[in-house]
N, C-alpha and C positions, 0 to 999 in steps of 0.2 A: 926686388920686384919679381914676381912669379910670371913666367911665360909658359903658356899651356902648349903642349904638343898635340898631335892628332889624337882623335878618340875614335872609338868604334862607331860613332854616329856621324862621322864626317868632321870637317874642321869647324871650330868654333870661332866665328868672326864677329862676336858682339862688339869688340873693339878691333879694328883692322890691325894685323900683325905689324905693319910698317909704322902705324901710329903708336903702338905699344913700344916698339923699339926706339922710336924717336923720343918718347917721354922718358924711357929708362936712360937713354944716353944723356938727355938734358939734365936729369937728376943725378947723373954719375952713379947710377944704381948697379948693384951686383944682380945679375939675372940668373934665374934657375929655370930650366925647362923640365917639366914633368910630363913624360909621354903617356899616352892613353888616359888622359884626364879630361873630364868634362869641364864646363864653365864653373860648376860647383866642385872645385878640386878637393876641398876638404871632405866632401861626401864621397867622391869617386876614388880618391887616393889618400885616405886618412893617414896611413903609415908614412907616406912620403912627405906629407905636410908636417906631421909631428917631427920627423927627422930634420926637416928644414928649420923648424922652430928651435929644436935643441941645438943644432949647429950654430944658428944665429946667436942664441943666448951664450953659448960657450965662447964664441969668437969676440964677444963684446966685453969679456972679463979683462 
């Protein structure tokens, strides 16, 4: 599960951070925080998202 960090436009609270953390904990998810990312993380930080996808694919082999 991706957890967004602060961005240049203020905090993104579309889903409250405590609710995000509760859902991740309940799912036993590995979380990643990408700082300076907007709600559209794939647009605001594409290299970080690509790196996360490559690491996830590598770790499932």
